[in-house]
Structure formats: C-alpha cells, structure tokens
BANURO-227048 format. One record per residue (C-alpha): residue in three letters; y, z, x. Coordinates in pm, whole numbers, padded with zeros to 5 digits, always signed. Layout:
N
ALAYZX/...
This chain:
306
UNK+09053+08538+09169/UNK+09040+08930+09197/UNK+09083+09084+09545/UNK+08772+09166+09767/UNK+08687+09515+09908/UNK+08502+09447+10237/UNK+08267+09732+10355/UNK+08109+09780+10690/UNK+07751+09844+10591/UNK+07510+10059+10813/UNK+07140+10125+10762/UNK+07155+10434+10589/UNK+07405+10331+10324/UNK+07226+10058+10105/UNK+07393+09757+09952/UNK+07468+09839+09573/UNK+07372+09629+09292/UNK+07595+09367+09236/UNK+07696+09332+09605/UNK+07694+09022+09772/UNK+07582+09092+10160/UNK+07652+08866+10413/UNK+07520+08855+10760/UNK+07767+08818+11036/UNK+07687+08793+11389/UNK+07892+09000+11648/UNK+07899+08880+11998/UNK+07891+09099+12311/UNK+08032+09065+12644/UNK+07692+08952+12784/UNK+07607+08692+12545/UNK+07379+08888+12333/UNK+07464+08869+11943/UNK+07386+09150+11681/UNK+07414+09148+11311/UNK+07679+09321+11143/UNK+07645+09363+10748/UNK+07948+09300+10549/UNK+07936+09353+10176/UNK+08200+09214+09952/UNK+08237+09346+09633/UNK+08431+09150+09362/UNK+08622+09409+09104/UNK+08817+09350+08807/UNK+09074+09559+08915/UNK+09210+09508+09215/UNK+09159+09736+09504/UNK+09474+09808+09722/UNK+09466+09672+10083/UNK+09512+10016+10199/UNK+09152+10105+10099/UNK+09047+09835+10343/UNK+09305+09943+10604/UNK+09094+10259+10612/UNK+08808+10060+10760/UNK+09058+09957+11039/UNK+09107+10339+11139/UNK+08933+10452+11455/UNK+08682+10750+11371/UNK+08825+10922+11708/UNK+09190+10864+11739/UNK+09240+10746+11383/UNK+09481+10494+11505/UNK+09446+10121+11359/UNK+09197+09933+11592/UNK+09285+09607+11727/UNK+09077+09353+11899/UNK+08840+09419+12098/UNK+08683+09625+11811/UNK+08362+09772+11906/UNK+08036+09865+11723/UNK+07719+10061+11797/UNK+07362+09893+11661/UNK+07429+10118+11349/UNK+07776+09935+11258/UNK+07983+10228+11339/UNK+08285+10084+11461/UNK+08582+10226+11728/UNK+08889+10096+11901/UNK+08848+09966+12268/UNK+09040+10288+12420/UNK+08841+10548+12240/UNK+08502+10341+12360/UNK+08584+10469+12762/UNK+08677+10831+12595/UNK+08347+10884+12446/UNK+08129+10746+12739/UNK+07977+10451+12590/UNK+07852+10670+12314/UNK+07877+10618+11926/UNK+08083+10953+11805/UNK+07885+10901+11471/UNK+07524+10874+11539/UNK+07522+10900+11940/UNK+07352+10560+11986/UNK+07461+10376+12302/UNK+07734+10150+12233/UNK+07686+09871+12483/UNK+07927+09583+12438/UNK+07883+09483+12081/UNK+08226+09344+11919/UNK+08256+09379+11542/UNK+08375+09022+11483/UNK+08351+09063+11110/UNK+08567+09327+11083/UNK+08844+09170+11341/UNK+08840+08861+11092/UNK+08896+09106+10797/UNK+09206+09210+10986/UNK+09352+08883+11003/UNK+09394+08844+10629/UNK+09550+09181+10578/UNK+09916+09226+10535/UNK+10050+09591+10504/UNK+10386+09808+10489/UNK+10547+09929+10793/UNK+10432+10249+10915/UNK+10796+10370+10858/UNK+10786+10241+10462/UNK+10877+10594+10382/UNK+11168+10615+10611/UNK+11318+10296+10444/UNK+11153+09994+10587/UNK+11104+09745+10298/UNK+10882+09460+10500/UNK+10543+09364+10475/UNK+10368+09236+10805/UNK+10054+09042+10875/UNK+09807+09312+11040/UNK+09825+09174+11418/UNK+10206+09155+11370/UNK+10254+09500+11222/UNK+10225+09725+11567/UNK+10495+09476+11742/UNK+10733+09518+11462/UNK+10681+09890+11419/UNK+10769+09929+11799/UNK+11095+09794+11753/UNK+11145+09883+11382/UNK+11536+10042+11293/UNK+11379+10286+11072/UNK+11146+10457+11332/UNK+11225+10832+11407/UNK+11456+10898+11690/UNK+11341+11104+12016/UNK+11537+11422+12058/UNK+11818+11328+12314/UNK+11792+11681+12492/UNK+11759+11631+12897/UNK+11689+11962+12997/UNK+11310+11951+12908/UNK+11045+11742+12794/UNK+11107+11785+12420/UNK+10886+11559+12229/UNK+11040+11606+11888/UNK+11145+11307+11684/UNK+11324+11270+11374/UNK+11627+11127+11190/UNK+11971+11168+11324/UNK+12084+11463+11039/UNK+11757+11652+11140/UNK+11775+11580+11545/UNK+12153+11753+11530/UNK+12030+12032+11346/UNK+11744+12070+11606/UNK+11978+12040+11915/UNK+12203+12317+11753/UNK+11979+12546+11672/UNK+11667+12509+11920/UNK+11877+12392+12231/UNK+12184+12567+12144/UNK+12399+12267+12244/UNK+12747+12299+12196/UNK+12883+12110+11891/UNK+13239+11988+11845/UNK+13438+11795+11610/UNK+13699+11529+11717/UNK+13698+11219+11929/UNK+13825+11380+12263/UNK+13680+11595+12524/UNK+13777+11807+12797/UNK+13477+11893+13008/UNK+13484+12148+13252/UNK+13213+12165+13543/UNK+13184+12460+13816/UNK+12963+12500+14090/UNK+12997+12803+14329/UNK+12811+12614+14636/UNK+12869+12225+14627/UNK+12636+12195+14943/UNK+12351+12266+14735/UNK+12288+11991+14450/UNK+11962+12049+14246/UNK+11828+11743+14092/UNK+11892+11745+13749/UNK+12143+11998+13688/UNK+12286+11900+13351/UNK+12486+11976+13085/UNK+12496+11816+12707/UNK+12760+11839+12441/UNK+12743+11667+12068/UNK+13068+11522+11921/UNK+13097+11447+11556/UNK+13353+11138+11552/UNK+13397+10858+11315/UNK+13120+11015+11077/UNK+12862+10947+11390/UNK+12732+11186+11658/UNK+12787+11122+12044/UNK+12593+11290+12333/UNK+12820+11357+12642/UNK+12595+11432+12951/UNK+12722+11560+13277/UNK+12456+11606+13568/UNK+12455+11655+13938/UNK+12163+11480+14105/UNK+12075+11320+14464/UNK+12105+10940+14457/UNK+11921+10868+14771/UNK+12030+11100+15019/UNK+12357+11177+14878/UNK+12442+11406+14590/UNK+12650+11278+14306/UNK+12788+11386+13997/UNK+12743+11175+13671/UNK+12898+11155+13308/UNK+12821+10914+13052/UNK+12808+10884+12675/UNK+12488+10818+12441/UNK+12533+10740+12052/UNK+12320+10893+11816/UNK+12190+10585+11634/UNK+12106+10193+11721/UNK+12240+09976+11994/UNK+12380+09753+11725/UNK+12589+10038+11598/UNK+12664+10190+11920/UNK+12849+09856+12005/UNK+13108+09949+11747/UNK+13238+10193+11972/UNK+13402+10230+12323/UNK+13482+10536+12537/UNK+13668+10652+12845/UNK+13602+10893+13089/UNK+13871+11056+13341/UNK+13841+11275+13650/UNK+14114+11366+13872/UNK+14317+11606+14063/UNK+14548+11632+14386/UNK+14690+11274+14359/UNK+14357+11132+14280/UNK+14174+10994+13960/UNK+13866+10802+13867/UNK+13861+10612+13539/UNK+13548+10484+13347/UNK+13532+10282+13025/UNK+13243+10146+12867/UNK+13028+10131+12553/UNK+12828+10422+12473/UNK+12433+10351+12505/UNK+12205+10412+12174/UNK+11961+10716+12225/UNK+11689+10453+12181/UNK+11729+10441+12553/UNK+11611+10740+12717/UNK+11821+10979+12914/UNK+11643+10890+13218/UNK+11690+10502+13181/UNK+12073+10542+13125/UNK+12103+10767+13417/UNK+11930+10576+13653/UNK+12129+10249+13540/UNK+12458+10431+13665/UNK+12605+10324+13318/UNK+12885+10601+13348/UNK+13131+10756+13571/UNK+12996+10826+13894/UNK+13149+11070+14125/UNK+13043+11080+14496/UNK+13025+11460+14639/UNK+13305+11400+14892/UNK+13537+11269+14622/UNK+13431+11549+14376/UNK+13553+11812+14659/UNK+13858+11626+14689/UNK+13925+11683+14312/UNK+13851+12059+14381/UNK+14102+12113+14601/UNK+14131+12464+14792/UNK+13915+12500+15057/UNK+13622+12297+14911/UNK+13408+12580+14894/UNK+13384+12573+14516/UNK+13317+12255+14303/UNK+13561+12233+14014/UNK+13560+11934+13813/UNK+13746+11858+13493/UNK+13627+11540+13312/UNK+13842+11425+12992/UNK+13790+11138+12764/UNK+13788+10998+12424/UNK+13598+10767+12181/UNK+13746+10489+11977/UNK+13618+10253+11721/UNK+13643+09874+11819/UNK+13846+09673+11571/
C-alpha cells in the first residue's frame, strides 16, 4: 500500500478532487468537541515522512509539537508553550484559540518514525516521533557547549571547532603535552572575588583537556579550586586519569581523579567540588613570606588508563 500524506484542512483550502476527507472530533478541556478536518491522499509515489513532519512544526517557535497540540476553530495548530505566548489568539487568523486539542494530529505523530536531528553530524538512528526528543537530549552526536567559564558563551559545535573558538575568540592558552605547571598570583589574598578563574587547554593523547583554576566563596570561606574537564563524552573521559599537586614550605596537597566531560557544565563540576580544593589559610602557608601575597603553583599530569 502506498504511503499516506496527511494534511490539516482549513476552511479557505478546499479538499482537492480525489482526496478522501474524514472528520475527526477534537476534545476541549471543558468537554466541548470541535471538528478537525483531515484529508488523506494516496499517491503512487511515496511522500517522505519529512513532509508530514512539517505539519508538526509550530508556526510560532518552529519547534516540533508534542501533546497537547492546540488548534483554533479554523484548524490552525500551535504548541502548548506558544499558546500562552500569543495570549490565546491564533497567530494565523487571530481567532480566539479556546481549549481545543488537535487529537487527529497527535494520532498522526504516533505513526511517524523520523531520523535524529543530528543526522547530519553522524547519528544514524531512526525513532518514533514521541521518542525522538528524549534521544536527542542525550545523543552522543549532539554539539558541545563552549566550555569557557568567563562568560555566558552560548556557542556550540564539535570539538575541533570549539578548540579553535577558545583559541581565537576567548584567547585561551593552548599547550601540547600531558603535564602542566600552573601559577596563580594574587596581590591581596584577603579579597577573593567570586569566579576569579583561569582556563588552559592541553592537547594530550590526541585529545583536548580544559584545566580550570578559580577562586570563589564557599559559604563564608574563600577557597581555591583546580579541576580538569575532558573535551568529549563521559564514556571517553573515563579512559583517562589526572593528578594535581600544590605545595611549599614543607606542606603538600595531592588530588587524583577522572576528568569530567564538558557535557557537565563548568558550574556543575565546580559546585560538586570534584577537584583539588585549597582553603585560603592553607594557600597562604604555601605562599610563604609575610602572607600579603598569594603565590600558588599547581602541577599535575594526565595519563591514559590501560
């Protein structure tokens, strides 16, 4: 049997000759029913599911619509989020929307199978319409967020593109090698501004890692923290380990752990305290002298687990 093309009918678009119209009742929240005309056309040549998918695109936000899908008395549809944004007025014909649900279109969506939105990035999978959104939220082919912590950078892309973006746009220092020697100096250690930070990117084992170093308030106490993030997914990050060390004047702190994926936001990693944390008093011991200047040197290395 040839595939079907389903079209939402509206009064000003008459059904073409050869179409088989069917009238479907749409249920309102108040129990009132409204007619939603659906015309099903059989064609010798199959129509791609993408043409049906266009019917499920909200005309306001252009995102895919999921139940409840709303419609006006003339059959124009939109998603539930946009229904509130347009103040209950149809954006197409300006009729009052009311509480009419387009059950016909919701049923059509149940029958669809569509490729992941990241197909062009390499994802080969096909999903039922209502499962597609959940997959895309976790798809390993989805773009990465910019790991730069100094601003709310909204840029996304693949790893190679983000490395170039960090270097060219954020002027981040780039290093080759699996060892690091990070120096942090502050003239007035009694004043710790929240989110004072540094970021360095290391190219190691053919992968890229982000070394973060920050000063921030933890409750009432200023602390310093260093941690490593892997520029890739969590399952790849687990193939690596790293160590961080800070010390001077006969004292030493050592941290060893697994780098976190940049899928986890910078703030999430920081707030989980998954890294080397140095209390200010201990940091001043490491600085030596008259404790009027903070001088910390954090060293470390990255290695690949066998």
